[in-house]
MIDRENTOR-317932 format. One record per atom (N, C-alpha, C): x negated, y, z negated; atom name. Coordinates in nm, 3 decimals. Atoms other than C-alpha are relative to their C-alpha. Example, Ala and Ser with C-alpha at 12.3 -4.5 7.8 and 13.67 -1.06 7.14 Angstrom:
<rs>
-0.089,-0.119,0.000,N;
-1.230,-0.450,-0.780,CA;
-0.090,0.120,0.000,C;
0.082,-0.119,0.006,N;
-1.367,-0.106,-0.714,CA;
0.077,0.109,-0.073,C;
</rs>
This chain:
<rs>
0.131,0.007,0.063,N;
-7.546,0.266,-4.157,CA;
-0.009,0.092,-0.120,C;
0.006,-0.096,0.110,N;
-7.513,0.578,-4.371,CA;
0.088,-0.048,-0.115,C;
-0.087,0.051,0.105,N;
-7.220,0.421,-4.556,CA;
-0.067,-0.114,-0.075,C;
0.069,0.112,0.064,N;
-7.422,0.105,-4.621,CA;
-0.112,0.049,-0.089,C;
0.109,-0.055,0.081,N;
-7.716,0.311,-4.746,CA;
0.054,0.064,-0.126,C;
-0.063,-0.063,0.117,N;
-7.489,0.510,-4.978,CA;
0.045,-0.107,-0.099,C;
-0.046,0.107,0.087,N;
-7.335,0.190,-5.113,CA;
-0.118,-0.068,-0.069,C;
0.118,0.065,0.056,N;
-7.678,0.034,-5.164,CA;
-0.060,0.086,-0.112,C;
0.055,-0.089,0.102,N;
-7.801,0.339,-5.356,CA;
0.087,0.002,-0.125,C;
-0.090,-0.001,0.115,N;
-7.493,0.345,-5.576,CA;
-0.011,-0.129,-0.079,C;
0.014,0.127,0.070,N;
-7.530,-0.022,-5.657,CA;
-0.129,-0.007,-0.080,C;
0.126,-0.004,0.074,N;
-7.893,0.033,-5.758,CA;
0.015,0.085,-0.126,C;
-0.023,-0.086,0.116,N;
-7.786,0.317,-5.988,CA;
0.082,-0.073,-0.105,C;
-0.086,0.071,0.094,N;
-7.512,0.105,-6.143,CA;
-0.072,-0.118,-0.064,C;
0.076,0.112,0.054,N;
-7.753,-0.184,-6.191,CA;
-0.102,0.044,-0.104,C;
0.112,-0.042,0.085,N;
-8.033,0.015,-6.353,CA;
0.032,0.115,-0.095,C;
-0.026,-0.119,0.081,N;
-7.865,0.324,-6.505,CA;
0.141,0.003,-0.058,C;
-0.136,0.004,0.054,N;
-7.519,0.211,-6.620,CA;
-0.001,0.051,-0.145,C;
-0.011,-0.052,0.136,N;
-7.407,0.396,-6.935,CA;
-0.009,-0.116,-0.099,C;
0.019,0.111,0.095,N;
-7.526,0.175,-7.228,CA;
0.128,-0.037,-0.075,C;
-0.121,0.051,0.064,N;
-7.265,-0.042,-7.403,CA;
0.039,0.078,-0.124,C;
-0.032,-0.066,0.127,N;
-7.288,0.118,-7.747,CA;
0.048,0.142,0.019,C;
-0.038,-0.139,-0.028,N;
-7.272,0.472,-7.615,CA;
0.137,0.005,0.065,C;
-0.127,0.000,-0.071,N;
-6.983,0.389,-7.384,CA;
0.116,-0.032,-0.094,C;
-0.107,0.037,0.092,N;
-6.775,0.219,-7.654,CA;
0.031,0.112,-0.098,C;
-0.022,-0.112,0.090,N;
-6.826,0.514,-7.886,CA;
0.080,0.112,0.065,C;
-0.072,-0.105,-0.072,N;
-6.704,0.760,-7.623,CA;
0.145,-0.041,0.024,C;
-0.136,0.050,-0.025,N;
-6.401,0.544,-7.537,CA;
0.084,0.013,-0.126,C;
-0.074,-0.010,0.125,N;
-6.301,0.536,-7.903,CA;
0.026,0.145,-0.038,C;
-0.014,-0.141,0.037,N;
-6.348,0.912,-7.938,CA;
0.106,0.072,0.083,C;
-0.091,-0.070,-0.090,N;
-6.138,1.017,-7.637,CA;
0.134,-0.071,0.002,C;
-0.128,0.067,0.019,N;
-5.780,0.935,-7.725,CA;
0.081,-0.015,0.129,C;
-0.080,0.010,-0.123,N;
-5.642,1.000,-7.375,CA;
-0.034,-0.124,0.082,C;
0.036,0.122,-0.071,N;
-5.817,0.681,-7.261,CA;
0.082,-0.120,-0.047,C;
-0.078,0.112,0.053,N;
-5.572,0.470,-7.461,CA;
0.084,-0.062,0.112,C;
-0.083,0.070,-0.096,N;
-5.397,0.207,-7.255,CA;
-0.068,-0.037,0.130,C;
0.070,0.040,-0.121,N;
-5.656,0.183,-6.979,CA;
-0.035,-0.149,-0.007,C;
0.035,0.141,-0.005,N;
-5.710,-0.176,-6.870,CA;
-0.152,-0.015,-0.002,C;
0.143,0.026,-0.002,N;
-6.051,-0.338,-6.891,CA;
-0.060,0.033,0.137,C;
0.047,-0.033,-0.134,N;
-6.082,-0.302,-6.514,CA;
-0.010,0.151,0.019,C;
0.004,-0.145,-0.013,N;
-5.997,0.068,-6.529,CA;
-0.115,0.059,-0.080,C;
0.112,-0.048,0.081,N;
-6.247,0.126,-6.810,CA;
-0.134,-0.031,0.066,C;
0.123,0.036,-0.068,N;
-6.514,-0.058,-6.613,CA;
-0.025,0.092,0.119,C;
0.015,-0.089,-0.114,N;
-6.448,0.154,-6.303,CA;
-0.029,0.143,-0.044,C;
0.027,-0.133,0.054,N;
-6.443,0.471,-6.512,CA;
-0.146,0.010,-0.044,C;
0.141,0.003,0.043,N;
-6.781,0.375,-6.662,CA;
-0.093,0.012,0.120,C;
0.080,-0.010,-0.121,N;
-6.920,0.331,-6.312,CA;
0.006,0.142,0.058,C;
-0.014,-0.136,-0.051,N;
-6.782,0.668,-6.201,CA;
-0.082,0.098,-0.084,C;
0.077,-0.086,0.090,N;
-6.937,0.835,-6.506,CA;
-0.150,-0.014,0.028,C;
0.142,0.024,-0.029,N;
-7.273,0.674,-6.430,CA;
-0.043,0.072,0.128,C;
0.033,-0.064,-0.127,N;
-7.270,0.795,-6.070,CA;
0.011,0.152,-0.009,C;
-0.017,-0.144,0.021,N;
-7.141,1.139,-6.173,CA;
-0.124,0.059,-0.066,C;
0.117,-0.051,0.073,N;
-7.430,1.184,-6.416,CA;
-0.127,-0.007,0.084,C;
0.116,0.010,-0.088,N;
-7.673,1.083,-6.143,CA;
-0.007,0.118,0.097,C;
-0.002,-0.106,-0.103,N;
-7.565,1.366,-5.909,CA;
0.027,0.138,-0.058,C;
-0.030,-0.129,0.060,N;
-7.465,1.641,-6.153,CA;
-0.101,0.033,-0.111,C;
0.087,-0.048,0.107,N;
-7.682,1.850,-6.384,CA;
0.086,0.062,-0.110,C;
-0.071,-0.058,0.114,N;
-7.545,1.927,-6.731,CA;
-0.103,0.071,-0.086,C;
0.102,-0.081,0.066,N;
-7.746,2.211,-6.883,CA;
0.061,0.082,-0.113,C;
-0.044,-0.080,0.113,N;
-7.714,2.382,-7.219,CA;
-0.035,0.146,0.020,C;
0.025,-0.144,-0.002,N;
-7.694,2.760,-7.258,CA;
0.024,0.052,-0.142,C;
-0.019,-0.057,0.132,N;
-7.702,2.990,-7.558,CA;
-0.065,-0.080,-0.110,C;
0.073,0.077,0.100,N;
-7.950,2.763,-7.735,CA;
0.051,-0.141,-0.021,C;
-0.055,0.135,0.017,N;
-7.741,2.446,-7.700,CA;
-0.089,-0.105,0.065,C;
0.078,0.112,-0.052,N;
-7.940,2.125,-7.658,CA;
0.096,-0.112,0.037,C;
-0.091,0.103,-0.050,N;
-7.758,1.867,-7.447,CA;
-0.058,-0.139,-0.030,C;
0.040,0.137,0.028,N;
-7.778,1.508,-7.574,CA;
0.069,-0.096,0.096,C;
-0.061,0.098,-0.090,N;
-7.693,1.190,-7.387,CA;
0.147,-0.026,-0.035,C;
-0.144,0.015,0.030,N;
-7.364,1.136,-7.579,CA;
0.083,0.118,0.050,C;
-0.073,-0.116,-0.049,N;
-7.261,1.492,-7.489,CA;
0.021,-0.010,0.150,C;
-0.011,0.013,-0.144,N;
-7.332,1.425,-7.122,CA;
0.109,-0.101,0.036,C;
-0.098,0.105,-0.031,N;
-7.122,1.107,-7.127,CA;
0.141,0.045,-0.036,C;
-0.133,-0.050,0.039,N;
-6.832,1.273,-7.313,CA;
0.055,0.094,0.106,C;
-0.045,-0.095,-0.102,N;
-6.815,1.555,-7.058,CA;
0.031,-0.073,0.131,C;
-0.018,0.070,-0.127,N;
-6.856,1.323,-6.759,CA;
0.124,-0.090,-0.002,C;
-0.117,0.088,0.009,N;
-6.588,1.083,-6.883,CA;
0.129,0.079,0.018,C;
-0.120,-0.084,-0.014,N;
-6.332,1.362,-6.913,CA;
0.014,0.050,0.144,C;
-0.005,-0.045,-0.140,N;
-6.426,1.489,-6.566,CA;
0.043,-0.113,0.093,C;
-0.022,0.110,-0.093,N;
-6.407,1.146,-6.408,CA;
0.137,-0.066,-0.014,C;
-0.133,0.061,0.011,N;
-6.065,1.044,-6.543,CA;
0.090,0.051,0.111,C;
-0.084,-0.054,-0.106,N;
-5.913,1.272,-6.280,CA;
-0.018,-0.075,0.132,C;
0.030,0.066,-0.128,N;
-6.081,1.081,-5.996,CA;
-0.014,-0.151,-0.014,C;
0.011,0.144,0.024,N;
-6.052,0.732,-6.143,CA;
0.044,-0.081,0.120,C;
-0.052,0.071,-0.116,N;
-5.845,0.620,-5.844,CA;
-0.016,0.080,0.129,C;
0.032,-0.078,-0.120,N;
-5.984,0.874,-5.599,CA;
-0.142,-0.033,0.042,C;
0.137,0.025,-0.043,N;
-6.353,0.914,-5.514,CA;
-0.089,0.110,-0.055,C;
0.095,-0.099,0.050,N;
-6.661,1.090,-5.650,CA;
-0.024,0.112,0.101,C;
0.017,-0.102,-0.104,N;
-6.674,1.278,-5.317,CA;
0.089,0.122,-0.024,C;
-0.087,-0.113,0.032,N;
-6.394,1.497,-5.453,CA;
-0.076,0.109,-0.076,C;
0.081,-0.097,0.073,N;
-6.665,1.668,-5.660,CA;
-0.126,0.039,0.077,C;
0.113,-0.040,-0.083,N;
-6.904,1.726,-5.371,CA;
-0.005,0.153,0.013,C;
0.012,-0.141,-0.034,N;
-7.039,2.071,-5.283,CA;
-0.050,0.089,-0.110,C;
0.054,-0.077,0.111,N;
-7.172,2.182,-5.619,CA;
-0.073,-0.098,-0.093,C;
0.087,0.088,0.077,N;
-7.413,2.049,-5.881,CA;
0.008,0.020,-0.151,C;
0.031,-0.027,0.141,N;
-7.428,2.220,-6.220,CA;
0.123,0.018,-0.089,C;
-0.093,-0.027,0.110,N;
-7.225,2.214,-6.541,CA;
-0.080,0.070,-0.109,C;
0.068,-0.079,0.102,N;
-7.329,2.480,-6.791,CA;
0.084,-0.005,-0.127,C;
-0.073,0.019,0.125,N;
-7.236,2.425,-7.155,CA;
-0.054,0.093,-0.108,C;
0.033,-0.088,0.112,N;
-7.234,2.688,-7.430,CA;
0.042,-0.066,-0.131,C;
-0.041,0.060,0.129,N;
-7.207,2.602,-7.801,CA;
0.148,0.022,-0.031,C;
-0.141,-0.032,0.023,N;
-6.868,2.776,-7.824,CA;
0.049,0.088,0.111,C;
-0.052,-0.091,-0.102,N;
-6.668,3.037,-7.639,CA;
-0.110,0.093,0.051,C;
0.097,-0.088,-0.061,N;
-6.868,3.252,-7.400,CA;
0.073,0.123,0.053,C;
-0.060,-0.126,-0.040,N;
-6.809,3.608,-7.286,CA;
-0.018,0.023,0.150,C;
0.006,-0.035,-0.142,N;
-6.724,3.701,-6.928,CA;
0.028,0.149,0.016,C;
-0.022,-0.139,-0.038,N;
-6.764,4.058,-6.804,CA;
0.056,0.004,0.142,C;
-0.052,-0.010,-0.136,N;
-6.550,4.145,-6.504,CA;
0.075,0.131,0.018,C;
-0.074,-0.121,-0.035,N;
-6.382,4.432,-6.325,CA;
0.125,-0.038,0.078,C;
-0.120,0.018,-0.082,N;
-6.032,4.457,-6.181,CA;
0.062,0.137,0.026,C;
-0.065,-0.124,-0.039,N;
-5.829,4.726,-6.010,CA;
0.150,-0.014,-0.022,C;
-0.143,0.009,0.029,N;
-5.477,4.799,-6.133,CA;
0.083,0.054,0.116,C;
-0.090,-0.040,-0.108,N;
-5.173,4.895,-5.927,CA;
-0.017,0.146,0.041,C;
0.023,-0.142,-0.030,N;
-5.270,5.263,-5.946,CA;
-0.138,0.026,0.061,C;
0.132,-0.015,-0.059,N;
-5.616,5.195,-5.801,CA;
-0.109,0.032,-0.099,C;
0.100,-0.029,0.104,N;
-5.794,5.248,-6.132,CA;
-0.078,-0.127,-0.031,C;
0.087,0.114,0.028,N;
-6.093,5.018,-6.190,CA;
-0.021,-0.012,-0.150,C;
0.019,0.026,0.142,N;
-6.113,4.861,-6.534,CA;
-0.113,-0.101,-0.017,C;
0.104,0.096,0.034,N;
-6.407,4.680,-6.689,CA;
0.036,-0.062,-0.134,C;
-0.043,0.067,0.122,N;
-6.332,4.420,-6.953,CA;
-0.092,-0.117,-0.034,C;
0.074,0.117,0.049,N;
-6.493,4.148,-7.162,CA;
0.100,-0.092,-0.068,C;
-0.092,0.093,0.064,N;
-6.308,3.834,-7.263,CA;
-0.070,-0.131,-0.032,C;
0.058,0.130,0.036,N;
-6.401,3.514,-7.446,CA;
0.070,-0.112,0.077,C;
-0.054,0.112,-0.075,N;
-6.354,3.194,-7.246,CA;
-0.051,-0.132,-0.058,C;
0.044,0.133,0.039,N;
-6.369,2.823,-7.326,CA;
-0.040,-0.082,0.122,C;
0.037,0.070,-0.122,N;
-6.411,2.720,-6.962,CA;
0.023,0.087,0.121,C;
-0.014,-0.075,-0.125,N;
-6.448,2.852,-6.610,CA;
-0.056,-0.084,0.114,C;
0.045,0.072,-0.119,N;
-6.486,2.707,-6.260,CA;
-0.020,0.099,0.113,C;
0.030,-0.085,-0.115,N;
-6.642,2.869,-5.955,CA;
0.006,-0.082,0.128,C;
0.002,0.071,-0.128,N;
-6.573,2.768,-5.593,CA;
-0.144,-0.021,0.047,C;
0.135,0.035,-0.047,N;
-6.887,2.589,-5.467,CA;
-0.107,0.041,-0.101,C;
0.093,-0.039,0.105,N;
-7.047,2.690,-5.797,CA;
0.018,-0.087,-0.122,C;
-0.001,0.085,0.119,N;
-7.084,2.562,-6.151,CA;
0.134,-0.005,-0.071,C;
-0.104,0.003,0.101,N;
-6.832,2.455,-6.409,CA;
-0.067,0.045,-0.129,C;
0.055,-0.051,0.125,N;
-6.891,2.642,-6.737,CA;
0.094,-0.040,-0.112,C;
-0.082,0.055,0.107,N;
-6.770,2.490,-7.064,CA;
-0.050,0.046,-0.137,C;
0.033,-0.014,0.142,N;
-6.763,2.554,-7.437,CA;
-0.007,-0.141,-0.059,C;
0.012,0.134,0.058,N;
-6.896,2.244,-7.614,CA;
0.099,-0.019,-0.115,C;
-0.096,0.008,0.109,N;
-6.678,2.322,-7.915,CA;
0.136,-0.047,0.051,C;
-0.128,0.039,-0.059,N;
-6.376,2.280,-7.686,CA;
-0.010,-0.129,0.080,C;
0.016,0.118,-0.085,N;
-6.519,2.002,-7.468,CA;
-0.032,-0.126,-0.077,C;
0.046,0.115,0.078,N;
-6.623,1.774,-7.754,CA;
0.103,-0.111,-0.010,C;
-0.102,0.104,-0.002,N;
-6.291,1.592,-7.737,CA;
0.060,-0.034,-0.134,C;
-0.055,0.027,0.133,N;
-6.197,1.615,-8.106,CA;
0.066,0.125,-0.056,C;
-0.063,-0.108,0.073,N;
-5.961,1.829,-8.309,CA;
0.074,0.103,0.083,C;
-0.067,-0.097,-0.086,N;
-5.791,1.999,-8.016,CA;
0.151,-0.006,-0.020,C;
-0.145,-0.001,0.002,N;
-5.426,2.100,-7.993,CA;
0.054,-0.107,0.095,C;
-0.057,0.101,-0.090,N;
-5.195,1.839,-7.836,CA;
0.008,0.051,0.144,C;
-0.007,-0.036,-0.141,N;
-5.226,1.843,-7.459,CA;
-0.116,0.084,0.050,C;
0.109,-0.090,-0.038,N;
-5.541,2.058,-7.462,CA;
-0.126,-0.079,0.036,C;
0.126,0.063,-0.041,N;
-5.850,1.944,-7.269,CA;
-0.067,0.092,0.101,C;
0.062,-0.101,-0.086,N;
-6.078,2.214,-7.128,CA;
-0.075,-0.063,0.116,C;
0.074,0.064,-0.109,N;
-6.283,1.967,-6.920,CA;
0.097,-0.040,0.111,C;
-0.100,0.036,-0.100,N;
-5.979,1.822,-6.745,CA;
0.055,0.125,0.068,C;
-0.052,-0.125,-0.055,N;
-5.848,2.175,-6.699,CA;
-0.091,0.057,0.108,C;
0.093,-0.061,-0.095,N;
-6.160,2.306,-6.527,CA;
-0.025,-0.089,0.121,C;
0.022,0.089,-0.114,N;
-6.207,1.998,-6.311,CA;
0.126,-0.012,0.085,C;
-0.121,-0.012,-0.082,N;
-5.843,2.021,-6.203,CA;
-0.011,0.122,0.091,C;
0.025,-0.117,-0.085,N;
-5.935,2.369,-6.080,CA;
-0.093,-0.037,0.116,C;
0.093,0.041,-0.105,N;
-6.224,2.211,-5.887,CA;
0.073,-0.075,0.112,C;
-0.078,0.072,-0.101,N;
-5.981,1.977,-5.712,CA;
0.090,0.096,0.076,C;
-0.087,-0.100,-0.061,N;
-5.748,2.270,-5.646,CA;
-0.076,0.085,0.101,C;
0.082,-0.086,-0.086,N;
-6.037,2.459,-5.482,CA;
-0.051,-0.069,0.127,C;
0.053,0.072,-0.116,N;
-6.112,2.191,-5.224,CA;
0.053,0.054,0.132,C;
-0.054,-0.058,-0.124,N;
-5.889,2.366,-4.970,CA;
0.008,0.152,-0.007,C;
0.003,-0.146,0.011,N;
-5.970,2.725,-5.072,CA;
0.003,0.043,-0.145,C;
-0.010,-0.049,0.137,N;
-5.912,2.940,-5.379,CA;
0.102,-0.081,-0.078,C;
-0.096,0.070,0.085,N;
-5.736,2.779,-5.673,CA;
0.133,0.074,0.002,C;
-0.133,-0.062,-0.008,N;
-5.364,2.843,-5.625,CA;
0.112,-0.094,-0.042,C;
-0.102,0.095,0.042,N;
-5.187,2.537,-5.763,CA;
0.052,-0.090,0.110,C;
-0.043,0.082,-0.114,N;
-5.152,2.375,-5.420,CA;
-0.123,-0.070,0.060,C;
0.120,0.070,-0.049,N;
-5.442,2.130,-5.376,CA;
0.028,-0.076,0.130,C;
-0.014,0.082,-0.121,N;
-5.506,1.928,-5.062,CA;
0.063,-0.134,-0.040,C;
-0.074,0.121,0.037,N;
-5.255,1.643,-5.082,CA;
-0.043,-0.119,0.084,C;
0.035,0.122,-0.071,N;
-5.307,1.283,-4.979,CA;
0.098,-0.025,0.114,C;
-0.088,0.044,-0.107,N;
-5.166,1.135,-4.664,CA;
0.121,-0.072,-0.060,C;
-0.122,0.060,0.053,N;
-4.806,1.039,-4.730,CA;
0.069,0.084,-0.104,C;
-0.064,-0.092,0.094,N;
-4.744,1.313,-4.986,CA;
0.062,0.116,0.078,C;
-0.072,-0.108,-0.067,N;
-4.499,1.589,-4.893,CA;
-0.041,0.135,-0.056,C;
0.035,-0.137,0.041,N;
-4.628,1.944,-4.902,CA;
0.125,0.076,-0.043,C;
-0.125,-0.068,0.033,N;
-4.268,2.064,-4.907,CA;
0.050,-0.041,-0.138,C;
-0.045,0.048,0.130,N;
-4.182,1.845,-5.205,CA;
-0.086,0.058,-0.112,C;
0.091,-0.056,0.101,N;
-4.492,1.959,-5.396,CA;
0.033,0.147,-0.024,C;
-0.025,-0.143,0.011,N;
-4.422,2.326,-5.325,CA;
0.132,0.027,-0.072,C;
-0.131,-0.021,0.062,N;
-4.055,2.300,-5.422,CA;
-0.003,-0.034,-0.149,C;
0.001,0.047,0.139,N;
-4.115,2.103,-5.743,CA;
-0.082,0.094,-0.088,C;
0.087,-0.084,0.084,N;
-4.404,2.315,-5.870,CA;
0.051,0.143,-0.008,C;
-0.051,-0.138,0.003,N;
-4.252,2.649,-5.771,CA;
0.119,0.011,-0.095,C;
-0.117,-0.002,0.088,N;
-3.924,2.568,-5.946,CA;
-0.040,-0.017,-0.146,C;
0.043,0.024,0.138,N;
-4.096,2.431,-6.256,CA;
-0.075,0.119,-0.057,C;
0.076,-0.117,0.044,N;
-4.329,2.731,-6.274,CA;
0.093,0.116,-0.033,C;
-0.096,-0.108,0.023,N;
-4.043,2.980,-6.245,CA;
0.080,-0.026,-0.128,C;
-0.075,0.034,0.121,N;
-3.844,2.796,-6.513,CA;
-0.087,0.016,-0.124,C;
0.090,-0.010,0.115,N;
-4.147,2.781,-6.742,CA;
-0.028,0.146,-0.035,C;
0.023,-0.143,0.025,N;
-4.222,3.153,-6.703,CA;
0.122,0.063,-0.068,C;
-0.121,-0.051,0.064,N;
-3.860,3.227,-6.792,CA;
0.006,-0.042,-0.146,C;
-0.001,0.048,0.138,N;
-3.890,3.011,-7.105,CA;
-0.101,0.076,-0.086,C;
0.103,-0.075,0.074,N;
-4.210,3.188,-7.210,CA;
0.049,0.141,-0.028,C;
-0.049,-0.137,0.017,N;
-4.056,3.531,-7.154,CA;
0.114,0.008,-0.102,C;
-0.113,0.002,0.093,N;
-3.752,3.429,-7.358,CA;
-0.038,-0.054,-0.137,C;
0.049,0.055,0.127,N;
-3.968,3.293,-7.643,CA;
0.069,-0.131,-0.037,C;
-0.058,0.131,0.027,N;
-3.809,2.951,-7.605,CA;
-0.109,-0.098,-0.041,C;
0.096,0.103,0.040,N;
-3.974,2.642,-7.747,CA;
-0.054,-0.070,0.125,C;
0.064,0.062,-0.117,N;
-4.224,2.497,-7.499,CA;
-0.094,-0.109,-0.047,C;
0.081,0.116,0.039,N;
-4.431,2.180,-7.494,CA;
-0.144,0.009,0.050,C;
0.136,-0.015,-0.049,N;
-4.742,2.301,-7.308,CA;
-0.050,0.141,-0.031,C;
0.065,-0.128,0.027,N;
-4.984,2.590,-7.347,CA;
0.067,0.112,0.080,C;
-0.063,-0.109,-0.074,N;
-4.812,2.920,-7.259,CA;
-0.092,0.065,0.103,C;
0.094,-0.052,-0.100,N;
-5.128,3.009,-7.065,CA;
0.036,-0.051,0.139,C;
-0.043,0.053,-0.129,N;
-4.974,2.797,-6.790,CA;
0.085,0.099,0.078,C;
-0.083,-0.101,-0.068,N;
-4.750,3.097,-6.713,CA;
-0.085,0.108,0.067,C;
0.089,-0.103,-0.054,N;
-5.056,3.302,-6.609,CA;
0.013,0.012,0.152,C;
-0.016,0.004,-0.145,N;
-5.030,3.196,-6.242,CA;
0.013,-0.146,0.042,C;
-0.019,0.139,-0.042,N;
-4.961,2.881,-6.033,CA;
-0.125,-0.087,-0.016,C;
0.122,0.078,0.017,N;
-5.327,2.774,-6.049,CA;
-0.015,-0.048,-0.143,C;
0.010,0.040,0.140,N;
-5.324,2.774,-6.429,CA;
0.112,-0.097,-0.037,C;
-0.111,0.094,0.025,N;
-4.986,2.600,-6.429,CA;
-0.041,-0.141,0.041,C;
0.047,0.131,-0.046,N;
-5.135,2.315,-6.224,CA;
-0.107,-0.056,-0.093,C;
0.110,0.048,0.084,N;
-5.446,2.294,-6.444,CA;
0.050,-0.040,-0.139,C;
-0.053,0.033,0.133,N;
-5.255,2.302,-6.774,CA;
0.086,-0.126,0.007,C;
-0.080,0.122,-0.016,N;
-5.007,2.041,-6.646,CA;
-0.089,-0.121,0.021,C;
0.092,0.111,-0.018,N;
-5.302,1.826,-6.540,CA;
-0.059,-0.044,-0.133,C;
0.045,0.034,0.136,N;
-5.443,1.845,-6.893,CA;
0.103,-0.086,-0.071,C;
-0.106,0.066,0.074,N;
-5.111,1.745,-7.042,CA;
0.040,-0.134,0.062,C;
-0.030,0.125,-0.070,N;
-5.053,1.475,-6.778,CA;
-0.082,-0.115,-0.056,C;
0.086,0.104,0.055,N;
-5.347,1.283,-6.924,CA;
0.004,-0.004,-0.152,C;
0.008,-0.007,0.146,N;
-5.334,1.401,-7.286,CA;
0.132,-0.032,-0.069,C;
-0.130,0.033,0.060,N;
-4.958,1.371,-7.356,CA;
0.101,-0.030,0.111,C;
-0.080,0.031,-0.119,N;
-4.802,1.203,-7.052,CA;
0.148,-0.026,-0.027,C;
-0.141,0.029,0.028,N;
-4.481,1.091,-7.223,CA;
0.080,0.129,-0.012,C;
-0.070,-0.128,0.014,N;
-4.390,1.449,-7.309,CA;
0.017,0.066,0.137,C;
-0.010,-0.061,-0.132,N;
-4.465,1.568,-6.955,CA;
0.103,-0.074,0.086,C;
-0.099,0.076,-0.078,N;
-4.261,1.288,-6.802,CA;
0.142,0.033,-0.046,C;
-0.131,-0.033,0.054,N;
-3.971,1.383,-7.031,CA;
0.044,0.142,0.038,C;
-0.037,-0.140,-0.017,N;
-3.979,1.762,-6.991,CA;
-0.025,0.053,0.142,C;
0.030,-0.041,-0.138,N;
-4.126,1.793,-6.639,CA;
0.000,-0.124,0.090,C;
0.001,0.129,-0.070,N;
-4.016,1.468,-6.469,CA;
-0.040,0.009,0.147,C;
0.035,-0.011,-0.142,N;
-4.047,1.591,-6.109,CA;
-0.147,0.039,0.017,C;
0.143,-0.035,-0.003,N;
-4.386,1.751,-6.177,CA;
-0.083,-0.123,-0.031,C;
0.072,0.122,0.035,N;
-4.498,1.429,-6.342,CA;
-0.010,-0.093,0.121,C;
0.000,0.088,-0.118,N;
-4.399,1.233,-6.031,CA;
-0.101,0.047,0.105,C;
0.096,-0.053,-0.097,N;
-4.602,1.465,-5.806,CA;
-0.144,-0.020,-0.047,C;
0.134,0.019,0.053,N;
-4.906,1.450,-6.035,CA;
-0.041,-0.148,0.005,C;
0.029,0.143,-0.008,N;
-4.881,1.070,-6.047,CA;
-0.040,-0.039,0.143,C;
0.035,0.025,-0.140,N;
-4.890,1.065,-5.666,CA;
-0.137,0.059,0.032,C;
0.126,-0.067,-0.031,N;
-5.180,1.311,-5.654,CA;
-0.119,-0.070,-0.065,C;
0.112,0.064,0.070,N;
-5.400,1.146,-5.918,CA;
0.000,-0.152,0.017,C;
-0.014,0.144,-0.021,N;
-5.277,0.798,-5.823,CA;
-0.014,-0.076,-0.132,C;
0.001,0.059,0.133,N;
-5.230,0.720,-6.192,CA;
0.136,0.022,-0.065,C;
-0.126,-0.010,0.074,N;
-4.939,0.664,-6.429,CA;
-0.030,-0.012,-0.149,C;
0.038,0.009,0.141,N;
-5.065,0.747,-6.779,CA;
0.116,-0.023,-0.094,C;
-0.115,0.024,0.087,N;
-4.714,0.744,-6.927,CA;
0.026,-0.150,-0.013,C;
-0.018,0.144,0.003,N;
-4.690,0.377,-6.837,CA;
-0.103,-0.065,-0.092,C;
0.104,0.052,0.090,N;
-5.021,0.311,-7.016,CA;
0.039,0.023,-0.145,C;
-0.031,-0.034,0.137,N;
-4.903,0.489,-7.328,CA;
0.124,-0.073,-0.049,C;
-0.122,0.071,0.037,N;
-4.572,0.301,-7.322,CA;
-0.024,-0.148,-0.022,C;
0.029,0.142,0.009,N;
-4.737,-0.040,-7.302,CA;
-0.048,-0.037,-0.140,C;
0.046,0.044,0.132,N;
-4.803,-0.243,-7.619,CA;
-0.152,0.004,-0.007,C;
</rs>
């Protein structure tokens, strides 16, 4: 009964509140990582975006006024991760806070000698367990970014990573996926990548991925959608695991005529 009621409500939302044609087509043309999606995939993504916007609040901060195109751009980038999963993956929290540009985070940490330090750092995105996603609109707008960079995908990958606890690069895997295979592939790739960064070797993804395993997973998730052919070439085993996790094969889309 509850499932039927949920389905009925979603169908009413999709019937009466579906993202308008003109707005949707404009967003699809603006977000280059959507290239190669079939008409069916685009239709399902549009539905996911509509339902996402119905249950999430996107609020401006720092004087930023949120428009409907901004809401759809952010939601589309968030929903590409769950295109073949389910909106339930984003349950347990409600708000997305958007600043005009980078925002400042104040925080404290204790070093190895037990000394407490207080620092301020500019951020383009941040995710909190069971809390909001915070974004810089300048970075989330979907235009003019470095290859492979997508702050929305990055932060929502963290959200998926947090479903089984703190973000650590080891999200809850689907039935049939091997935890051992995931751990081996990501641990080896992370160690190799950190060595490359330390040696100032040429790399294809953001060096921030060397920060810790959680950031490695999030940065690879960005690149998986934004430049899948490069990730499949340079991180083939990681690509295979991400394809199993997201149940998508973006490299195949980009390779198709």
